[in-house]
RODO-2510 file (C-alpha; in nm, 4 decimals, decimal comma):
residues 386
     n   res          X          Y          Z
     1     m     0,0000     0,0000     0,0000
     2     s     0,1492     0,3313    -0,1006
     3     a     0,0466     0,6887    -0,0397
     4     d    -0,2497     0,8131    -0,2442
     5     p    -0,1160     1,0688    -0,4953
     6     n    -0,4529     1,2447    -0,4876
     7     i    -0,4006     1,3564    -0,1293
     8     k    -0,2394     1,6941    -0,1772
     9     g    -0,0607     1,8841     0,0970
    10     v    -0,1028     1,6083     0,3525
    11     g     0,2443     1,4504     0,3310
    12     l     0,1962     1,0753     0,3512
    13     v     0,5053     0,8549     0,3670
    14     e     0,4603     0,5028     0,5016
    15     e     0,7500     0,3472     0,6876
    16     v     0,9173     0,0466     0,5268
    17     f     1,1225    -0,2098     0,7205
    18     h     1,3209    -0,4848     0,5455
    19     g     1,1237    -0,4178     0,2287
    20     e     0,7848    -0,4510     0,3997
    21     q     0,5434    -0,1644     0,4631
    22     t     0,4644    -0,1296     0,8318
    23     g     0,1224     0,0400     0,8190
    24     v     0,2553     0,3431     1,0092
    25     e     0,3231     0,6888     0,8710
    26     i     0,6744     0,8254     0,9087
    27     e     0,7025     1,1327     1,1279
    28     q     0,9254     1,3738     0,9400
    29     n     1,1263     1,5030     1,2334
    30     d     1,4216     1,7370     1,2185
    31     s     1,7658     1,5822     1,2610
    32     t     1,7860     1,7497     1,6005
    33     a     1,4646     1,5902     1,7257
    34     s     1,6410     1,2818     1,8577
    35     q     1,9115     1,4771     2,0333
    36     i     1,9123     1,5500     2,4039
    37     a     1,7207     1,8697     2,4726
    38     d     1,9883     2,0134     2,7036
    39     p     2,3635     1,9515     2,6657
    40     w     2,4989     1,7139     2,9269
    41     d     2,8278     1,7226     3,1113
    42     p     3,0769     1,4624     2,9778
    43     e     3,2090     1,4326     3,3309
    44     k     2,8830     1,2587     3,4236
    45     i     2,9647     0,9593     3,2037
    46     r     3,0774     0,6631     3,4140
    47     v     3,1716     0,3551     3,2130
    48     s     3,3885     0,0690     3,3404
    49     t     3,5228    -0,2289     3,1454
    50     k     3,4760    -0,5798     3,2834
    51     n     3,5555    -0,9322     3,1670
    52     f     3,3078    -1,2185     3,2072
    53     s     3,3205    -1,5825     3,1092
    54     l     3,0362    -1,6906     2,8846
    55     r     2,9285    -1,9374     3,1559
    56     n     2,9020    -1,6454     3,3987
    57     i     2,6966    -1,4440     3,1477
    58     l     2,4572    -1,7342     3,0876
    59     d     2,4118    -1,7830     3,4620
    60     m     2,3359    -1,4118     3,5014
    61     i     2,0726    -1,4338     3,2273
    62     d     1,9143    -1,7389     3,3927
    63     s     1,9040    -1,5687     3,7326
    64     e     1,7693    -1,2478     3,5703
    65     d     2,0674    -1,0479     3,6934
    66     l     2,1253    -0,9651     3,3262
    67     d     1,8089    -0,8559     3,1452
    68     l     1,7737    -0,9415     2,7761
    69     a     1,4557    -0,7336     2,7342
    70     p     1,2138    -1,0180     2,6542
    71     d     0,9409    -0,9753     2,3943
    72     f     1,1687    -0,7719     2,1710
    73     q     1,0499    -0,8287     1,8141
    74     r     1,3784    -0,7361     1,6498
    75     n     1,5398    -1,0534     1,7846
    76     r     1,3671    -1,2346     1,5002
    77     v     1,5734    -1,0530     1,2398
    78     w     1,8758    -1,2833     1,2647
    79     k     1,8742    -1,5798     1,0261
    80     a     1,9908    -1,9336     1,1052
    81     r     2,3184    -1,8779     0,9184
    82     q     2,4026    -1,5670     1,1228
    83     k     2,3313    -1,7498     1,4471
    84     s     2,5407    -2,0505     1,3523
    85     r     2,8339    -1,8381     1,2325
    86     l     2,8335    -1,6529     1,5660
    87     v     2,8582    -1,9816     1,7583
    88     e     3,1263    -2,0991     1,5156
    89     s     3,3307    -1,7861     1,5895
    90     l     3,3240    -1,8717     1,9588
    91     l     3,4208    -2,2315     1,8909
    92     l     3,7106    -2,1007     1,6826
    93     q     3,8068    -1,8801     1,9802
    94     i     3,7626    -1,5613     1,7804
    95     p     3,6985    -1,2709     2,0243
    96     l     3,3597    -1,1069     1,9925
    97     p     3,3194    -0,7286     1,9737
    98     a     3,2657    -0,5693     2,3154
    99     f     2,9200    -0,5561     2,4702
   100     y     2,7599    -0,2632     2,6509
   101     f     2,5568    -0,3108     2,9690
   102     a     2,3755    -0,0528     3,1811
   103     e     2,3677    -0,1101     3,5574
   104     d     2,0760    -0,0122     3,7838
   105     d     2,0982     0,1116     4,1406
   106     d     1,9935    -0,2370     4,2525
   107     g     2,2761    -0,4032     4,0570
   108     l     2,0616    -0,5345     3,7712
   109     l     2,2365    -0,5217     3,4337
   110     r     2,0559    -0,4477     3,1075
   111     v     2,1977    -0,5182     2,7651
   112     v     2,2533    -0,1916     2,5792
   113     d     2,4439    -0,3319     2,2831
   114     g     2,4763    -0,7001     2,1958
   115     l     2,1205    -0,8139     2,2632
   116     q     2,0934    -1,0294     1,9513
   117     r     2,4332    -1,1891     2,0060
   118     l     2,3584    -1,2827     2,3670
   119     s     2,0064    -1,4017     2,2801
   120     t     2,1557    -1,6256     2,0124
   121     i     2,4232    -1,7707     2,2404
   122     h     2,1783    -1,8269     2,5256
   123     g     1,9288    -1,9859     2,2879
   124     f     2,1928    -2,2284     2,1604
   125     v     2,3521    -2,3255     2,4910
   126     r     2,0478    -2,3178     2,7196
   127     g     1,7381    -2,3250     2,5038
   128     k     1,8366    -2,5741     2,2310
   129     e     1,6654    -2,3385     1,9861
   130     f     1,8630    -2,4326     1,6746
   131     r     2,1182    -2,6664     1,5238
   132     l     2,4425    -2,5452     1,3703
   133     a     2,4086    -2,5019     0,9956
   134     d     2,5987    -2,3534     0,7017
   135     l     2,9264    -2,3383     0,8951
   136     e     3,2335    -2,2069     0,7197
   137     y     3,5119    -2,4095     0,8847
   138     l     3,3784    -2,6620     1,1384
   139     n     3,1944    -2,8812     0,8897
   140     q     3,2092    -3,1804     1,1248
   141     e     2,9812    -2,9908     1,3671
   142     q     2,7032    -2,9342     1,1137
   143     g     2,3550    -3,0168     1,2429
   144     k     2,4615    -3,0379     1,6065
   145     r     2,2948    -2,8819     1,9084
   146     f     2,4967    -2,7750     2,2118
   147     g     2,4453    -3,1103     2,3819
   148     d     2,5825    -3,2909     2,0770
   149     l     2,9163    -3,1098     2,0893
   150     s     3,2185    -3,2805     2,2407
   151     p     3,2929    -3,1936     2,6061
   152     s     3,6004    -2,9976     2,4958
   153     l     3,3963    -2,7758     2,2617
   154     q     3,1302    -2,7257     2,5289
   155     r     3,4021    -2,6114     2,7701
   156     r     3,5411    -2,3820     2,5007
   157     l     3,2053    -2,2103     2,4722
   158     h     3,1574    -2,1857     2,8475
   159     n     3,5082    -2,0490     2,9016
   160     a     3,4950    -1,7921     2,6189
   161     q     3,5672    -1,4436     2,7520
   162     i     3,3205    -1,1575     2,7068
   163     v     3,4357    -0,7970     2,7296
   164     a     3,1620    -0,5601     2,8479
   165     h     3,1600    -0,1861     2,9011
   166     v     2,9254    -0,1253     3,1952
   167     i     2,7477     0,2105     3,2253
   168     d     2,7354     0,3081     3,5926
   169     p     2,3928     0,3777     3,7508
   170     t     2,5039     0,7301     3,8408
   171     t     2,5095     0,8180     3,4695
   172     p     2,1925     1,0232     3,3929
   173     s     1,9269     0,8312     3,1993
   174     e     1,9263     1,0730     2,9058
   175     v     2,3026     1,0246     2,8719
   176     k     2,2521     0,6467     2,8715
   177     y     2,0081     0,6808     2,5835
   178     d     2,2534     0,8934     2,3899
   179     i     2,5343     0,6452     2,4504
   180     f     2,3073     0,3685     2,3219
   181     k     2,2344     0,5591     2,0020
   182     r     2,6042     0,6218     1,9468
   183     i     2,7336     0,2688     2,0050
   184     n     2,4454     0,0547     1,8745
   185     t     2,6103    -0,1877     1,6318
   186     g     2,3050    -0,3744     1,5057
   187     g     2,2592    -0,4154     1,1321
   188     e     1,9474    -0,2000     1,1468
   189     p     1,9668     0,1000     1,3845
   190     l     1,7217     0,0784     1,6714
   191     n     1,4598     0,3498     1,7013
   192     s     1,3920     0,5386     2,0236
   193     m     1,1140     0,3059     2,1408
   194     e     1,3261    -0,0032     2,0854
   195     i     1,6055     0,1556     2,2875
   196     r     1,3571     0,2536     2,5581
   197     h     1,2247    -0,1032     2,5715
   198     c     1,5738    -0,2467     2,6174
   199     m     1,6547    -0,0070     2,8992
   200     s     1,3245    -0,0125     3,0865
   201     r     1,2105    -0,2483     3,3593
   202     s     0,9672    -0,5359     3,3330
   203     r     0,6806    -0,3402     3,4943
   204     s     0,6500    -0,0878     3,2121
   205     r     0,7161    -0,3498     2,9440
   206     t     0,4442    -0,5737     3,0846
   207     f     0,1976    -0,2871     3,1095
   208     l     0,2592    -0,1639     2,7563
   209     k     0,2178    -0,5214     2,6336
   210     r    -0,1136    -0,5377     2,8192
   211     c    -0,2328    -0,2196     2,6487
   212     t    -0,1260    -0,3244     2,3014
   213     s    -0,2786    -0,6711     2,3395
   214     s    -0,6232    -0,5160     2,3841
   215     e    -0,8692    -0,6203     2,1144
   216     i    -1,0213    -0,2722     2,0917
   217     f    -0,6702    -0,1369     2,0248
   218     h    -0,6346    -0,3750     1,7318
   219     k    -0,9850    -0,2978     1,6092
   220     a    -0,9328     0,0800     1,6234
   221     t    -0,5959     0,0589     1,4465
   222     g    -0,7056    -0,1931     1,1850
   223     g    -0,4730    -0,4625     1,3176
   224     v    -0,1619    -0,3072     1,1621
   225     l     0,0038    -0,2459     1,5008
   226     r    -0,0299    -0,6014     1,6315
   227     d     0,3171    -0,7032     1,7618
   228     h     0,4620    -0,4285     1,5452
   229     v     0,8107    -0,5038     1,4140
   230     r     0,9345    -0,1501     1,5031
   231     m     0,7448    -0,1356     1,8345
   232     h     0,5185     0,1444     1,7129
   233     d     0,2364    -0,0295     1,8996
   234     r     0,4181     0,0239     2,2303
   235     e     0,5169     0,3778     2,1372
   236     s     0,1577     0,4676     2,0455
   237     a     0,0278     0,3397     2,3778
   238     l     0,3087     0,5126     2,5676
   239     r     0,2396     0,8453     2,3971
   240     f    -0,1218     0,8305     2,5135
   241     l    -0,0167     0,7340     2,8663
   242     a     0,2520     1,0021     2,8874
   243     f     0,0180     1,2852     2,7903
   244     r    -0,2645     1,1406     2,9983
   245     m    -0,0427     1,1511     3,3082
   246     l     0,0201     1,5241     3,2616
   247     d    -0,2060     1,7395     3,4767
   248     d    -0,2407     1,9807     3,1841
   249     i    -0,1087     1,9813     2,8286
   250     e     0,0627     2,3131     2,9050
   251     q     0,3045     2,1173     3,1264
   252     y     0,4579     1,9742     2,8118
   253     d     0,6329     2,3054     2,7402
   254     s     0,8592     2,2540     3,0412
   255     v     0,9485     1,8944     2,9508
   256     g     1,1645     1,9882     2,6554
   257     s     1,0972     1,7141     2,4025
   258     l     0,8652     1,4270     2,3213
   259     e     1,1442     1,1756     2,3792
   260     r     1,2068     1,3129     2,7265
   261     l     0,8329     1,2989     2,8046
   262     l     0,8207     0,9328     2,7002
   263     d     1,1372     0,8508     2,8959
   264     e     0,9896     1,0100     3,2072
   265     a     0,6614     0,8238     3,1586
   266     v     0,8455     0,4896     3,1482
   267     t     1,0412     0,5826     3,4601
   268     k     0,7156     0,6647     3,6413
   269     i     0,5427     0,3441     3,5343
   270     d     0,8432     0,1371     3,6408
   271     d     0,8214     0,2819     3,9923
   272     p     0,5185     0,1555     4,1902
   273     t     0,5683     0,4338     4,4454
   274     r     0,4931     0,6883     4,1717
   275     v     0,2247     0,4983     3,9776
   276     s     0,0428     0,2372     4,1835
   277     d    -0,1117    -0,0828     4,0515
   278     s    -0,4584     0,0699     4,0870
   279     e    -0,3455     0,3747     3,8895
   280     l    -0,2162     0,1463     3,6149
   281     d    -0,5546    -0,0255     3,6055
   282     r    -0,7216     0,3141     3,5675
   283     l    -0,4837     0,4123     3,2884
   284     f    -0,5561     0,0851     3,1108
   285     r    -0,9301     0,1496     3,1271
   286     d    -0,8686     0,5030     2,9971
   287     f    -0,6656     0,3600     2,7088
   288     e    -0,9326     0,1119     2,6080
   289     r    -1,2066     0,3731     2,6449
   290     s    -1,0229     0,6192     2,4237
   291     m    -0,9646     0,3533     2,1584
   292     q    -1,3324     0,2667     2,1535
   293     k    -1,4315     0,6320     2,1202
   294     g    -1,1803     0,6918     1,8437
   295     y    -1,3284     0,4001     1,6523
   296     t    -1,6830     0,5211     1,7226
   297     l    -1,5951     0,8558     1,5652
   298     f    -1,3741     0,7685     1,2725
   299     g    -1,4339     0,3998     1,2053
   300     k    -1,1723     0,2472     0,9747
   301     h    -1,0068     0,5899     0,9360
   302     a    -0,9382     0,6239     1,3098
   303     f    -0,5976     0,7792     1,3797
   304     r    -0,5236     0,8199     1,0093
   305     k    -0,5151     1,1268     0,7893
   306     w    -0,8498     1,1552     0,6130
   307     p    -0,8811     1,4822     0,4180
   308     t    -1,1987     1,5821     0,2382
   309     t    -1,0247     1,5232    -0,0958
   310     s    -0,9909     1,1457    -0,0549
   311     n    -1,1361     0,8354     0,1089
   312     y    -0,8020     0,6557     0,0851
   313     r    -0,7199     0,4674     0,4060
   314     s    -0,3919     0,6223     0,5146
   315     p    -0,1276     0,4629     0,7412
   316     i    -0,1591     0,5063     1,1176
   317     n    -0,0473     0,8512     1,2318
   318     r     0,0893     0,8419     1,5876
   319     a     0,0400     1,2146     1,6498
   320     l    -0,3292     1,1824     1,5619
   321     l    -0,3659     0,8759     1,7836
   322     e    -0,2017     1,0387     2,0840
   323     s    -0,3874     1,3724     2,0610
   324     w    -0,7332     1,2401     1,9768
   325     c    -0,7202     0,9626     2,2368
   326     v    -0,6285     1,2042     2,5151
   327     a    -0,8970     1,4495     2,3994
   328     l    -1,1613     1,1775     2,3734
   329     v    -1,1055     0,9802     2,6917
   330     d    -1,3359     1,1871     2,9149
   331     v    -1,5968     1,2782     2,6493
   332     d    -1,9374     1,1172     2,6868
   333     e    -1,9938     0,8519     2,4189
   334     v    -2,3574     0,9493     2,3733
   335     f    -2,2386     1,3025     2,2897
   336     l    -1,9960     1,1584     2,0359
   337     t    -2,2670     0,9567     1,8666
   338     q    -2,5006     1,2557     1,8479
   339     h    -2,2357     1,4929     1,7105
   340     r    -2,0298     1,2479     1,5096
   341     d    -2,0950     1,3998     1,1665
   342     r    -2,0048     1,7518     1,2777
   343     i    -1,6868     1,6417     1,4574
   344     v    -1,5652     1,4198     1,1744
   345     t    -1,6366     1,6879     0,9132
   346     g    -1,4418     1,9422     1,1174
   347     a    -1,1481     1,7045     1,1626
   348     r    -1,1348     1,6251     0,7912
   349     k    -1,1435     1,9943     0,7001
   350     a    -0,8557     2,0590     0,9387
   351     m    -0,6577     1,7790     0,7748
   352     t    -0,7226     1,9404     0,4375
   353     n    -0,6995     2,3167     0,4826
   354     d    -0,5377     2,3942     0,8170
   355     y    -0,1696     2,3810     0,7312
   356     l    -0,0614     2,4559     1,0869
   357     y    -0,2565     2,1480     1,1947
   358     i    -0,1245     1,9385     0,9056
   359     n     0,2290     2,0319     1,0049
   360     a     0,1531     1,9529     1,3695
   361     i     0,0634     1,5925     1,2835
   362     s     0,3299     1,5432     1,0172
   363     s     0,6712     1,6811     1,1103
   364     s     0,8641     1,7982     1,4158
   365     t     0,5790     1,6477     1,6157
   366     g     0,7608     1,6969     1,9459
   367     d     0,7794     2,0739     1,9036
   368     p     0,5733     2,2325     2,1860
   369     a     0,3849     2,4668     1,9516
   370     r     0,2862     2,1758     1,7297
   371     v     0,1887     1,9572     2,0233
   372     n    -0,0329     2,2351     2,1569
   373     r    -0,1821     2,2927     1,8114
   374     r    -0,2950     1,9353     1,7507
   375     f    -0,4363     1,8975     2,1014
   376     a    -0,6184     2,2330     2,0733
   377     v    -0,7810     2,1376     1,7423
   378     a    -0,9092     1,8066     1,8810
   379     r    -1,0405     1,9699     2,2003
   380     k    -1,2121     2,2496     2,0056
   381     l    -1,3905     2,0058     1,7773
   382     l    -1,5172     1,8111     2,0794
   383     e    -1,6777     2,1146     2,2412
   384     p    -2,0583     2,1425     2,2257
   385     a    -2,1759     2,3338     1,9184
   386     q    -2,2518     2,7007     1,9847
***
C-alpha cells in the first residue's frame, strides 16, 4: 500500500522495514529531534570495562541479573546462518566485539548493545533453539545442538571471555540513551522506542504489552500495530499514557521534548511508588475507552489522515492517535454519537486546509507549539456546538 497521490498537501510517507510496509506513517522530524534537549556534562559519564566468562553471562541471564529485554520483536531478524556463524566464531576462539551493559541502582544489568548476540548464544547453549548449519570451517559440527558437541567444545564455549563496558547507575538516563544511540552496532539501527524497551524495567514493558494486546486497540488501528516489528504499537500506547499523566497539556512546554516525556513516563510506570497498581488499572481502562471512542468517531479511518479530498485509508499517524485519544477519553460517548458527523467533518477539514494542523501531525511532532496545536484542534472540535 502506497500513499495516495490524490491527497495533496497532507504529506503521507509510510515506513518500510526490510522491504515490507509497516502500516505506520513516518514522522518527518528534524535531525535534532532525537538529540538531548539540554547539553549534558561529559564528566557525568561513568563507564567501566569488565571481563566475564560466557558461563558467567549465561548464569546471570538465567538468574535475571542480566536482562535481555524479553518480547523484543527485532530478535527475530537474525537468520539461522548468522546465528550458527556466531557460535562458530566462539568455537574457533575468535573474540567477539565488546558488549555494553547498563547497571541499575539495585545491581541489575541491562543489555545496551549485543542483545541479539547474547540471545543467540543463550538460545543455543540453554534453550536448544537451533542446530548449527551452514558453517564455514567446522563442517564436522554441522547439524549439532549444544548437547551434541564434544565436552572440549562445550568447555570452550563456556570459558569464552566476554568484554563488556558497563554504564554506571550514576550516569543520567538521558546520557545512557545517547550512549546507546552512538554505540548501537546492530545491522538495522534501533529506534527510540526499541532503545527505551531495552533499557526499561519489566513493569512498564508488561503494562505496555497489556495495552497493546487489547482487542479494541487492534480494532481501532485496523490490526496493523499487532506485535509491530518496530514497536510502534508500544510507542503509540506510551504516547497516550505520557500525555494522559500530565495534569495539563501546558506542562509539556517545560518537559523539553517528546522523547524526554516518554522517557519520564516509562520511569514513572516502572516505579510503583509513583504509579500504583490501581493507577495502572485506571490508565488501562482510559486507554481502552479512548480507543473505543476513536473508533466510534472515525471507524476504519481512526488515527489516520483523512482529508476531504480522498477516502483513501492512510497509514496510522501516531500524532493523531495520541492527541485524539487524550482528547476523547473523558468525552461522553452518547455526545460523540449525536455529534459524530459535525466532529468528523471538522477534523477532515482541518486535515485538508489547516496547514498549521497538518504540520503539527506530520513533522517535528515533538515541538511544543505543534503539540499544543494538535491537542487544541481536537479539544475544540469536541466542544458542544454554539
